[in-house]
C-alpha positions as CSV (number, residue, x, y, z in Angstrom):
1,A,-0.8,-3.7,36.4
2,G,1.0,-4.0,33.1
3,V,0.8,-3.9,29.3
4,E,1.7,-6.6,27.4
5,Y,2.6,-6.5,23.5
6,S,2.9,-9.5,21.5
7,Y,5.9,-9.0,19.2
8,S,5.6,-12.5,17.4
9,P,3.8,-15.6,17.4
10,R,7.0,-16.8,19.7
11,L,7.9,-13.6,21.6
12,D,5.7,-11.5,24.2
13,V,7.0,-8.1,26.0
14,G,5.5,-6.0,28.5
15,L,6.1,-3.1,30.9
16,N,4.4,-3.7,34.6
17,Y,4.1,-2.1,37.6
18,S,3.2,-3.7,41.2
19,Y,2.6,-2.9,44.8
20,T,2.5,-4.1,47.4
21,R,2.2,-3.9,51.7
22,S,3.5,-6.1,54.1
23,R,3.2,-6.3,58.2
24,V,5.3,-8.6,59.9
25,Q,4.6,-9.4,63.2
26,G,7.3,-9.4,66.0
27,T,8.2,-10.1,69.2
28,G,9.3,-8.0,71.9
29,L,13.1,-8.4,70.5
30,T,12.4,-8.2,66.6
31,G,9.4,-5.6,67.0
32,N,7.2,-5.5,64.1
33,L,7.8,-4.6,60.9
34,T,5.5,-2.7,58.3
35,T,6.9,-2.0,54.5
36,Q,5.3,-0.5,51.3
37,D,7.4,-2.2,47.9
38,H,6.8,-0.4,44.9
39,A,8.0,-2.1,41.9
40,V,8.8,-1.4,37.9
41,F,9.9,-3.5,35.1
42,A,10.0,-5.0,31.9
43,S,9.4,-8.4,31.1
44,V,10.4,-11.2,28.0
45,E,9.0,-14.2,27.9
46,G,9.1,-16.6,25.0
47,Q,11.6,-19.2,22.5
48,I,15.0,-18.5,21.9
49,S,15.1,-21.2,19.7
50,P,12.8,-24.6,19.3
51,R,14.1,-26.4,22.7
52,V,14.6,-22.6,24.4
53,T,12.4,-20.9,26.6
54,Q,12.6,-17.9,27.7
55,T,11.4,-15.3,30.6
56,I,13.3,-12.1,32.0
57,E,12.0,-9.7,34.3
58,A,14.1,-6.1,34.9
59,G,13.7,-2.9,36.6
60,L,13.6,-1.4,39.4
61,K,12.0,-1.5,43.3
62,N,11.8,0.5,46.0
63,R,11.4,-0.6,49.0
64,R,9.6,2.1,52.4
65,F,9.7,1.7,55.8
66,S,7.1,2.6,58.3
67,Q,9.6,2.5,61.4
68,A,11.5,5.1,61.9
69,G,15.7,4.4,61.7
70,L,15.6,2.4,58.5
71,S,16.0,4.3,55.4
72,S,13.9,3.7,52.3
73,A,16.1,1.2,49.7
74,T,15.8,1.1,45.7
75,E,17.8,-1.7,43.9
76,P,17.8,-3.5,40.8
77,Y,14.8,-5.9,40.5
78,A,15.3,-9.0,38.0
79,A,13.9,-12.3,37.5
80,L,15.6,-14.9,35.2
81,A,14.4,-18.4,33.8
82,L,16.3,-20.1,31.0
83,T,14.7,-23.3,30.5
84,W,16.5,-26.2,28.1
85,E,14.6,-29.3,27.1
86,V,17.5,-31.6,26.0
87,D,15.3,-33.9,24.9
88,E,11.8,-35.9,25.4
89,L,13.1,-36.6,29.3
90,T,15.8,-34.3,30.0
91,R,15.2,-30.9,31.1
92,V,18.1,-28.4,32.2
93,Q,16.8,-24.6,33.8
94,L,18.7,-21.7,35.1
95,S,17.0,-19.0,37.0
96,G,18.2,-16.4,38.9
97,S,16.6,-13.3,41.0
98,A,17.3,-10.0,42.6
99,D,14.4,-8.8,45.1
100,F,13.3,-8.0,48.6
101,T,12.2,-10.7,51.0
102,F,11.6,-11.4,54.6
103,S,13.4,-13.6,57.1
104,P,11.7,-15.6,59.8
105,E,13.8,-13.5,62.6
106,N,11.3,-10.4,61.5
107,A,14.2,-8.7,59.0
108,S,14.0,-7.1,55.8
109,I,16.2,-8.9,53.1
110,S,18.0,-7.8,49.9
111,Q,18.3,-11.1,47.9
112,Q,20.2,-12.4,45.1
113,R,19.8,-16.1,44.0
114,I,20.8,-18.1,41.2
115,E,19.7,-21.8,40.9
116,L,20.5,-24.4,38.2
117,E,18.4,-27.6,38.1
118,W,19.0,-30.9,36.3
119,R,15.8,-33.2,36.0
120,R,15.1,-36.4,33.9
121,R,12.4,-38.5,33.5
122,I,13.8,-42.0,34.2
123,D,10.0,-43.9,33.2
124,A,6.0,-43.0,33.1
125,K,6.4,-43.2,37.0
126,I,10.0,-42.1,38.2
127,T,11.4,-38.6,37.7
128,V,14.8,-37.5,39.7
129,A,16.5,-34.1,40.0
130,L,19.8,-32.4,40.8
131,I,19.5,-28.8,41.9
132,G,22.3,-26.6,43.1
133,H,22.0,-22.6,44.1
134,Y,23.6,-19.5,45.4
135,N,22.1,-17.0,47.9
136,H,23.1,-13.4,49.0
137,Y,21.3,-11.9,51.6
138,E,21.8,-8.8,53.0
139,L,19.7,-8.0,56.2
140,T,17.8,-5.4,58.0
141,H,16.3,-5.6,61.4
142,V,14.1,-3.0,63.4
143,T,16.3,-3.8,66.5
144,R,19.2,-5.9,65.9
145,L,22.4,-5.1,64.0
146,D,22.1,-5.4,60.2
147,R,24.6,-8.2,58.2
148,E,25.3,-10.0,55.5
149,D,25.2,-13.6,54.6
150,D,26.5,-16.2,52.0
151,E,24.4,-19.5,51.3
152,F,25.3,-22.6,48.8
153,G,22.9,-25.5,48.8
154,A,22.8,-28.5,46.9
155,R,19.4,-30.9,47.0
156,I,18.6,-34.3,44.7
157,W,15.0,-35.5,44.8
158,M,13.0,-38.6,43.4
159,E,9.7,-38.8,42.7
160,Y,7.4,-41.4,42.5
161,T,3.8,-41.0,40.5
162,F,1.5,-43.4,41.5
163,T,-1.8,-41.6,39.4
164,Q,-2.3,-38.2,37.5
165,L,-3.7,-37.2,41.5
166,A,-0.8,-39.0,44.1
167,S,2.3,-38.8,43.7
168,A,5.4,-39.0,46.5
169,R,8.5,-37.2,46.7
170,L,12.0,-38.2,48.8
171,Q,14.7,-35.4,48.9
172,A,17.7,-34.9,50.7
173,M,19.6,-31.3,50.8
174,Y,22.9,-30.1,52.0
175,L,22.9,-26.1,53.3
176,T,26.1,-24.1,53.9
177,R,25.6,-20.5,55.3
178,S,28.2,-18.2,56.2
179,S,27.7,-14.4,57.6
180,D,29.5,-11.6,58.7
181,A,27.8,-12.3,62.5
182,A,28.7,-15.8,63.6
183,F,25.7,-16.8,64.8
184,A,24.4,-17.0,61.9
185,D,27.1,-19.7,60.4
186,Y,25.4,-23.3,59.8
187,D,25.8,-26.3,58.3
188,R,22.4,-28.4,57.7
189,Y,21.9,-31.9,56.2
190,I,18.2,-32.2,55.5
191,I,16.1,-35.3,54.6
192,G,12.4,-35.4,53.9
193,G,9.5,-36.8,52.2
194,I,6.6,-35.3,50.8
195,F,3.2,-37.0,49.1
196,R,1.0,-35.0,47.3
197,I,-2.7,-36.3,46.5
198,Q,-5.2,-33.8,44.8
199,Y,-8.9,-34.0,44.6
């Protein structure tokens, strides 16, 4: 829910509230996790200049747990995207966020993320992109010790558009994560492809 005000033809501002209830099914080792999230945040969206657009959200988010022994947490909530259309073929985007999420191991995560993307259209059918990111995670488990992780990643992809309804993408990614729990340290190299078709 929210209220939006058009401050000018190029700038909209708003005040928003969101509520989310989540229940993550765990295992005998991790247990179930049930949370309620309340967020209040202001938003600004529009053009800074003819070639630069912005989307900014900032406020507070509260996460409450149904499980005994887990304390509720209130932290800053933020989402940022600055997009620079360098020319008709090239775009640079800086994005960042601070929010709550979940992990595959059924942990509640406080996550801070920043990402930089460079994208260029080579011709009418081929587009390439280079992306780098940094994530900081603070994990709260139901039955395990809490921990903090730092992750750096780099990714490159190339997309070929066959038609308006079909495209294929080849991508390669490198991830490295360091944690105050040694078992969570890793380096990964990932190569994959995606084929998309719409109908």
